[in-house]
N, C-alpha and C positions, 0 to 999 in steps of 0.2 A: 127355070124351069118347074115345074110342079110334082110333086111326088103324086104318085096313083094311089088313089086313095081306098083303101082293102078293107076289111074287118079287122082286126086284129089278132084274130084267130087264125087267120090266113098267113100273116106274118110268123107267128109264134109255132106255127106246125113246123117252120123250115128249123126249129130246134131238134126234132127227133131226132137220136143218135149221133148227137155231133157235143162240143165242147159246152156248147150253149145249153143244153140241156144238163151235163153235167154241173157247171156252174150255178145253173139256175136262172140264166139271164132269160129276161121277158121283156118284152114291148108292150108300154102300158098305154101310150099316146103317140099317135100320128098328126102332123099339121100338111102343112103345104111344101114346108121348106127343111122340116125337122120331124126327129124320132126320139120321145124319150123311152128309156128303157131303165129296169133295176137290177139289182144284183147283191144276194144277201152276203155279208162279211162273217164268214163262220169256218169251220175244220177246211171244207172244200176251199177258202179264197186264201185262206190265211198263210203268213209265213213263220218260219221256225220261232221269231219272236211275237206269235201272237198278234201280228198287225195285218191288214190287208196287204196282201202279196202284189208290186209291183207288176208283176206278171199278169195277174190276174184283170187288174185295171186295163193294160195292154189288151187283153184277150176283151176286154168290154167294148173298148173304143175299136177296135176292130168289128166285133159282130154288129154293134151298132150301123157302120157305116156301109159295112155289107149289107145287111138289112136293107137300110135307105137306098143303096144303087139298085137295088134286085125292083126298084119300084121306080126306077128311072129308065129301064132297059127294058126290050123284048128277051124274055128269058127262053125263049125257042130259037133265038137266033145269037144271043150273046149270053157272056158270065162276065160278073164283075172278080176282079182277082187283088189282092191287097199286095201292094208293091213297096211300100213304105210307110213306118210310124214312128212317131216319136211321142213321149210323154213325158212331163214332167209333174213330179210327184211332190204337192206342196203341202200336205198334211198325213195325218196317220186316222186309222179308223180301228177299232179294236171288235166290235159287234155291230150288229143291227142289217142296215144294210145301205147300199151308193143307191144313185140316181143318177145317170148318164143323159146329157142334153145333146144330141149329135145335130148337126144343121150343116146341110150342103153350102159351101164356099164357092165351089166350081163344079160345072156340069157340063162338062164339054163331050162331043161324040166318042172320042177314045178315053177319057181320062176324068174321073171325078176327086174332088178334095173333099173331106170332111172335118170340121172343127168338131170338136167333144169335150166339152167338161163335166167331170164326175163330182157330185157332192155327197157329201154326209147325209143322208134323210132327217135324223134326229138333230145335229144342230145346222143344217144348212150350208153349212162350210165348203168352199171349193177344195178337195182334196187332191185333185189331178186333173191338170190340161195336156190334150193331145191333140193331134193333126193325122188323118190318113190318108193316104194317094191311093184311088185304085184305079187300075187298069181295066177297061172293057175291051174283052178278046171274043172272038168269033168261036161258038163252038162248033167243035169239028165231028 
């Protein structure tokens, strides 16, 4: 199943008044079966020790999968809802930004599964890998 190709401005408009806006999560690339987004590593995304917070990484994973699922469904009739997320933190980042590559690995009628890998943009090292399951629910 191919992602609907829309301008990045349209995807990023979903950020307004959300956690994605607060964390400055931005979609920078859209492919047939993937999205790429960035997030700064700064005071908004740090944990008390000055490292990228695992919860911020989880928010990035959920955000990229949810953005992608909106491009696979009819939003006037359905909505994507995250129902399970996991994240394995493999490294740390103190500053700069991270890049997440989210790839759809299952696009069923009622569920989607996304694989998301997060990289330090400076070193290109993998710092987190995760999986998100989304349920597609009818709008009421």
